[in-house]
BALOBA-1460 file (C-alpha; in Angstrom, 3 decimals):
// residues 208
<rec num="1" residu="m" x="-17.657" y="48.194" z="-116.003"/>
<rec num="2" residu="k" x="-19.787" y="49.693" z="-113.245"/>
<rec num="3" residu="i" x="-20.892" y="46.213" z="-112.171"/>
<rec num="4" residu="i" x="-17.256" y="45.105" z="-111.885"/>
<rec num="5" residu="l" x="-16.354" y="48.181" z="-109.825"/>
<rec num="6" residu="i" x="-19.322" y="47.643" z="-107.516"/>
<rec num="7" residu="s" x="-18.321" y="43.991" z="-107.055"/>
<rec num="8" residu="i" x="-14.764" y="44.974" z="-106.207"/>
<rec num="9" residu="k" x="-15.994" y="47.553" z="-103.681"/>
<rec num="10" residu="l" x="-18.247" y="44.952" z="-102.065"/>
<rec num="11" residu="i" x="-15.385" y="42.473" z="-101.796"/>
<rec num="12" residu="v" x="-13.069" y="45.098" z="-100.284"/>
<rec num="13" residu="c" x="-15.797" y="46.195" z="-97.885"/>
<rec num="14" residu="f" x="-16.496" y="42.617" z="-96.834"/>
<rec num="15" residu="h" x="-12.791" y="41.934" z="-96.317"/>
<rec num="16" residu="f" x="-12.394" y="45.110" z="-94.265"/>
<rec num="17" residu="q" x="-15.419" y="44.316" z="-92.096"/>
<rec num="18" residu="s" x="-14.097" y="40.773" z="-91.554"/>
<rec num="19" residu="c" x="-10.732" y="42.121" z="-90.440"/>
<rec num="20" residu="v" x="-12.349" y="44.610" z="-88.087"/>
<rec num="21" residu="s" x="-14.636" y="41.904" z="-86.723"/>
<rec num="22" residu="a" x="-11.673" y="39.600" z="-86.109"/>
<rec num="23" residu="q" x="-9.807" y="42.373" z="-84.348"/>
<rec num="24" residu="n" x="-12.798" y="43.150" z="-82.161"/>
<rec num="25" residu="i" x="-12.915" y="39.531" z="-81.023"/>
<rec num="26" residu="a" x="-9.829" y="39.959" z="-78.868"/>
<rec num="27" residu="e" x="-9.394" y="43.677" z="-78.330"/>
<rec num="28" residu="n" x="-12.873" y="45.035" z="-77.703"/>
<rec num="29" residu="k" x="-14.087" y="42.380" z="-75.290"/>
<rec num="30" residu="g" x="-13.544" y="44.499" z="-72.229"/>
<rec num="31" residu="g" x="-12.288" y="43.109" z="-68.959"/>
<rec num="32" residu="l" x="-8.856" y="42.011" z="-70.201"/>
<rec num="33" residu="n" x="-6.401" y="43.267" z="-67.610"/>
<rec num="34" residu="f" x="-3.212" y="41.496" z="-68.640"/>
<rec num="35" residu="l" x="-3.390" y="40.336" z="-72.254"/>
<rec num="36" residu="y" x="-3.547" y="42.247" z="-75.533"/>
<rec num="37" residu="v" x="-2.760" y="41.660" z="-79.211"/>
<rec num="38" residu="s" x="0.450" y="43.103" z="-80.646"/>
<rec num="39" residu="e" x="0.643" y="45.487" z="-83.572"/>
<rec num="40" residu="m" x="0.557" y="43.962" z="-87.050"/>
<rec num="41" residu="d" x="3.948" y="42.954" z="-88.460"/>
<rec num="42" residu="t" x="3.842" y="42.936" z="-92.267"/>
<rec num="43" residu="s" x="7.399" y="41.733" z="-92.859"/>
<rec num="44" residu="r" x="7.768" y="38.451" z="-94.711"/>
<rec num="45" residu="s" x="9.818" y="36.792" z="-91.964"/>
<rec num="46" residu="a" x="7.512" y="37.718" z="-89.083"/>
<rec num="47" residu="f" x="4.095" y="38.361" z="-90.649"/>
<rec num="48" residu="g" x="1.194" y="38.396" z="-88.212"/>
<rec num="49" residu="q" x="0.313" y="39.362" z="-84.669"/>
<rec num="50" residu="h" x="0.393" y="37.628" z="-81.314"/>
<rec num="51" residu="i" x="-0.795" y="37.826" z="-77.724"/>
<rec num="52" residu="e" x="1.326" y="39.873" z="-75.348"/>
<rec num="53" residu="i" x="1.319" y="40.088" z="-71.547"/>
<rec num="54" residu="r" x="1.390" y="43.627" z="-70.180"/>
<rec num="55" residu="q" x="4.795" y="44.071" z="-68.607"/>
<rec num="56" residu="i" x="6.037" y="46.001" z="-65.618"/>
<rec num="57" residu="l" x="9.638" y="46.647" z="-66.589"/>
<rec num="58" residu="p" x="12.324" y="46.904" z="-63.892"/>
<rec num="59" residu="s" x="13.906" y="50.261" z="-63.203"/>
<rec num="60" residu="t" x="17.474" y="49.768" z="-64.377"/>
<rec num="61" residu="e" x="20.057" y="51.265" z="-66.700"/>
<rec num="62" residu="e" x="20.989" y="47.817" z="-67.996"/>
<rec num="63" residu="l" x="19.644" y="46.377" z="-71.229"/>
<rec num="64" residu="i" x="16.282" y="44.671" z="-70.744"/>
<rec num="65" residu="p" x="15.457" y="41.707" z="-73.014"/>
<rec num="66" residu="l" x="11.908" y="41.984" z="-74.355"/>
<rec num="67" residu="t" x="11.604" y="38.683" z="-76.237"/>
<rec num="68" residu="i" x="11.340" y="36.243" z="-73.343"/>
<rec num="69" residu="k" x="8.973" y="33.486" z="-72.230"/>
<rec num="70" residu="d" x="5.562" y="34.479" z="-70.915"/>
<rec num="71" residu="r" x="6.333" y="32.878" z="-67.556"/>
<rec num="72" residu="d" x="9.490" y="34.999" z="-67.287"/>
<rec num="73" residu="i" x="7.448" y="38.113" z="-68.117"/>
<rec num="74" residu="i" x="5.069" y="37.294" z="-65.266"/>
<rec num="75" residu="k" x="7.951" y="36.742" z="-62.842"/>
<rec num="76" residu="r" x="9.793" y="39.918" z="-63.905"/>
<rec num="77" residu="s" x="6.611" y="41.976" z="-63.625"/>
<rec num="78" residu="g" x="6.048" y="40.773" z="-60.073"/>
<rec num="79" residu="y" x="2.574" y="39.413" z="-60.755"/>
<rec num="80" residu="s" x="0.940" y="37.379" z="-58.009"/>
<rec num="81" residu="r" x="-0.463" y="33.860" z="-58.191"/>
<rec num="82" residu="i" x="-3.952" y="35.320" z="-58.477"/>
<rec num="83" residu="d" x="-2.761" y="37.473" z="-61.383"/>
<rec num="84" residu="e" x="-1.302" y="34.381" z="-63.056"/>
<rec num="85" residu="l" x="-4.601" y="32.504" z="-62.728"/>
<rec num="86" residu="t" x="-6.364" y="35.506" z="-64.227"/>
<rec num="87" residu="i" x="-3.934" y="35.501" z="-67.148"/>
<rec num="88" residu="i" x="-4.587" y="31.869" z="-68.059"/>
<rec num="89" residu="r" x="-8.344" y="32.531" z="-67.974"/>
<rec num="90" residu="e" x="-7.890" y="35.537" z="-70.252"/>
<rec num="91" residu="y" x="-6.248" y="33.296" z="-72.852"/>
<rec num="92" residu="l" x="-9.629" y="31.609" z="-73.329"/>
<rec num="93" residu="t" x="-11.204" y="34.853" z="-74.557"/>
<rec num="94" residu="f" x="-9.355" y="34.556" z="-77.877"/>
<rec num="95" residu="q" x="-11.529" y="31.783" z="-79.268"/>
<rec num="96" residu="g" x="-12.493" y="32.561" z="-82.857"/>
<rec num="97" residu="d" x="-9.531" y="34.878" z="-83.499"/>
<rec num="98" residu="r" x="-8.298" y="33.535" z="-86.834"/>
<rec num="99" residu="r" x="-5.563" y="36.078" z="-87.422"/>
<rec num="100" residu="i" x="-2.142" y="34.599" z="-88.194"/>
<rec num="101" residu="s" x="0.082" y="34.374" z="-85.129"/>
<rec num="102" residu="n" x="3.794" y="35.184" z="-85.247"/>
<rec num="103" residu="k" x="4.413" y="34.247" z="-81.612"/>
<rec num="104" residu="l" x="7.900" y="32.970" z="-80.791"/>
<rec num="105" residu="f" x="8.555" y="30.161" z="-78.311"/>
<rec num="106" residu="r" x="11.601" y="28.444" z="-76.887"/>
<rec num="107" residu="f" x="11.433" y="24.676" z="-77.320"/>
<rec num="108" residu="k" x="14.865" y="23.774" z="-75.911"/>
<rec num="109" residu="a" x="16.699" y="25.042" z="-72.857"/>
<rec num="110" residu="a" x="19.687" y="26.185" z="-74.907"/>
<rec num="111" residu="g" x="17.634" y="27.143" z="-77.936"/>
<rec num="112" residu="r" x="16.548" y="30.531" z="-79.172"/>
<rec num="113" residu="m" x="13.038" y="31.908" z="-79.376"/>
<rec num="114" residu="m" x="11.600" y="30.684" z="-82.662"/>
<rec num="115" residu="n" x="8.442" y="30.292" z="-84.718"/>
<rec num="116" residu="p" x="6.772" y="26.903" z="-84.111"/>
<rec num="117" residu="d" x="6.475" y="26.307" z="-87.875"/>
<rec num="118" residu="v" x="3.101" y="24.553" z="-87.923"/>
<rec num="119" residu="a" x="0.205" y="24.988" z="-90.327"/>
<rec num="120" residu="n" x="-2.796" y="27.182" z="-89.450"/>
<rec num="121" residu="f" x="-1.112" y="28.723" z="-86.429"/>
<rec num="122" residu="t" x="-3.672" y="31.364" z="-85.487"/>
<rec num="123" residu="i" x="-4.093" y="33.518" z="-82.405"/>
<rec num="124" residu="e" x="-6.862" y="31.246" z="-81.081"/>
<rec num="125" residu="i" x="-4.457" y="28.279" z="-81.274"/>
<rec num="126" residu="e" x="-1.645" y="30.356" z="-79.779"/>
<rec num="127" residu="a" x="-3.888" y="31.176" z="-76.820"/>
<rec num="128" residu="l" x="-4.618" y="27.508" z="-76.053"/>
<rec num="129" residu="y" x="-0.971" y="26.576" z="-76.464"/>
<rec num="130" residu="s" x="0.272" y="29.437" z="-74.261"/>
<rec num="131" residu="f" x="-2.276" y="28.374" z="-71.628"/>
<rec num="132" residu="t" x="-0.792" y="24.862" z="-71.738"/>
<rec num="133" residu="k" x="2.788" y="26.132" z="-71.536"/>
<rec num="134" residu="m" x="1.861" y="28.067" z="-68.410"/>
<rec num="135" residu="l" x="1.079" y="24.764" z="-66.692"/>
<rec num="136" residu="t" x="4.559" y="23.355" z="-67.209"/>
<rec num="137" residu="v" x="7.764" y="24.165" z="-65.379"/>
<rec num="138" residu="t" x="10.306" y="23.522" z="-68.090"/>
<rec num="139" residu="y" x="10.769" y="23.221" z="-71.828"/>
<rec num="140" residu="s" x="8.817" y="20.561" z="-73.659"/>
<rec num="141" residu="l" x="8.803" y="19.317" z="-77.224"/>
<rec num="142" residu="i" x="5.091" y="19.813" z="-77.826"/>
<rec num="143" residu="k" x="4.181" y="21.942" z="-80.821"/>
<rec num="144" residu="p" x="1.059" y="24.164" z="-81.163"/>
<rec num="145" residu="m" x="-0.784" y="21.770" z="-83.445"/>
<rec num="146" residu="l" x="-3.920" y="20.107" z="-82.107"/>
<rec num="147" residu="i" x="-4.282" y="16.545" z="-83.313"/>
<rec num="148" residu="n" x="-6.786" y="13.728" z="-82.999"/>
<rec num="149" residu="r" x="-5.367" y="11.078" z="-80.659"/>
<rec num="150" residu="t" x="-6.820" y="8.225" z="-82.705"/>
<rec num="151" residu="s" x="-6.257" y="9.264" z="-86.299"/>
<rec num="152" residu="g" x="-3.361" y="11.681" z="-85.853"/>
<rec num="153" residu="g" x="-5.212" y="14.190" z="-88.028"/>
<rec num="154" residu="e" x="-4.257" y="17.859" z="-87.688"/>
<rec num="155" residu="l" x="-7.061" y="19.996" z="-86.256"/>
<rec num="156" residu="n" x="-5.868" y="23.613" z="-86.087"/>
<rec num="157" residu="n" x="-8.127" y="24.451" z="-89.022"/>
<rec num="158" residu="n" x="-11.069" y="22.383" z="-87.733"/>
<rec num="159" residu="s" x="-13.376" y="24.955" z="-86.109"/>
<rec num="160" residu="k" x="-15.595" y="22.289" z="-84.494"/>
<rec num="161" residu="a" x="-12.652" y="20.505" z="-82.874"/>
<rec num="162" residu="v" x="-11.046" y="23.771" z="-81.732"/>
<rec num="163" residu="s" x="-14.355" y="24.858" z="-80.199"/>
<rec num="164" residu="e" x="-14.564" y="21.559" z="-78.310"/>
<rec num="165" residu="v" x="-11.019" y="22.016" z="-77.027"/>
<rec num="166" residu="y" x="-11.896" y="25.497" z="-75.745"/>
<rec num="167" residu="d" x="-14.881" y="23.967" z="-73.937"/>
<rec num="168" residu="i" x="-12.546" y="21.381" z="-72.375"/>
<rec num="169" residu="y" x="-10.187" y="24.115" z="-71.149"/>
<rec num="170" residu="r" x="-13.062" y="26.161" z="-69.705"/>
<rec num="171" residu="k" x="-14.385" y="23.089" z="-67.905"/>
<rec num="172" residu="w" x="-10.875" y="22.434" z="-66.616"/>
<rec num="173" residu="c" x="-10.744" y="25.958" z="-65.145"/>
<rec num="174" residu="k" x="-14.160" y="25.595" z="-63.547"/>
<rec num="175" residu="e" x="-13.363" y="22.217" z="-61.976"/>
<rec num="176" residu="n" x="-9.909" y="23.191" z="-60.702"/>
<rec num="177" residu="q" x="-11.178" y="26.450" z="-59.254"/>
<rec num="178" residu="k" x="-13.013" y="24.334" z="-56.671"/>
<rec num="179" residu="t" x="-9.650" y="23.123" z="-55.334"/>
<rec num="180" residu="d" x="-7.828" y="26.432" z="-55.826"/>
<rec num="181" residu="f" x="-5.780" y="24.839" z="-58.634"/>
<rec num="182" residu="k" x="-3.662" y="22.964" z="-56.084"/>
<rec num="183" residu="s" x="-3.900" y="19.519" z="-57.668"/>
<rec num="184" residu="i" x="-4.134" y="19.797" z="-61.422"/>
<rec num="185" residu="s" x="-3.910" y="17.570" z="-64.477"/>
<rec num="186" residu="l" x="-3.396" y="18.531" z="-68.084"/>
<rec num="187" residu="p" x="-6.610" y="19.865" z="-69.666"/>
<rec num="188" residu="l" x="-6.579" y="17.431" z="-72.609"/>
<rec num="189" residu="s" x="-5.869" y="14.321" z="-70.528"/>
<rec num="190" residu="g" x="-8.470" y="11.676" z="-71.334"/>
<rec num="191" residu="s" x="-9.893" y="13.675" z="-74.246"/>
<rec num="192" residu="p" x="-9.879" y="12.795" z="-77.962"/>
<rec num="193" residu="y" x="-7.323" y="15.564" z="-78.511"/>
<rec num="194" residu="c" x="-3.687" y="16.267" z="-77.724"/>
<rec num="195" residu="w" x="-0.820" y="18.482" z="-78.861"/>
<rec num="196" residu="l" x="1.643" y="17.393" z="-81.530"/>
<rec num="197" residu="c" x="4.612" y="15.520" z="-79.987"/>
<rec num="198" residu="e" x="2.834" y="15.257" z="-76.638"/>
<rec num="199" residu="d" x="2.843" y="11.437" z="-76.794"/>
<rec num="200" residu="g" x="1.691" y="11.137" z="-73.202"/>
<rec num="201" residu="g" x="4.990" y="12.519" z="-71.911"/>
<rec num="202" residu="l" x="3.964" y="16.058" z="-71.035"/>
<rec num="203" residu="k" x="2.675" y="15.013" z="-67.606"/>
<rec num="204" residu="t" x="6.318" y="14.770" z="-66.478"/>
<rec num="205" residu="f" x="6.623" y="18.543" z="-66.813"/>
<rec num="206" residu="l" x="3.328" y="19.421" z="-65.128"/>
<rec num="207" residu="k" x="3.688" y="22.234" z="-62.602"/>
<rec num="208" residu="k" x="2.566" y="21.052" z="-59.179"/>
């Protein structure tokens, strides 16, 4: 009986340390000025956490919508172009954060904010996807599922592939910084990876 109790305690301890370690990945990095992880939602319909942008809310007596697109949050907060470039770099600090994401996105102009409904949607995938959405000027049909361009295999749960995609995005930042991000392409262009439903059509929505 004692052996069983000790085993249970070890499992609980390991699980707790893993959770704390995962939380430290994003929240104890230091140097994040604009992004943070939301509080845990334990409800069945919205279980998880997600990345939030620190908002500067307008001074008004009118109702202020809080569930809006990240780009709209940046505009409403009055952040500068330099701030926006800092924000997209901060997204890349969430690599390895395997907590479940409950981030809502709008996929159609007349649609509501909704869960993307893809498998293995973690905060590290959310970060890459939000980065990509920041580069577009309108709504697109892409979903936050990384896939192999050749096989069509889903890669959100493939740590090696996700790590390579993060490297591609970091290289993209480094290369485009040389030109002050004035002539950009999509980070995954020409790579073995793409987003679900991208189908080569996302370039149409690229922000110039």
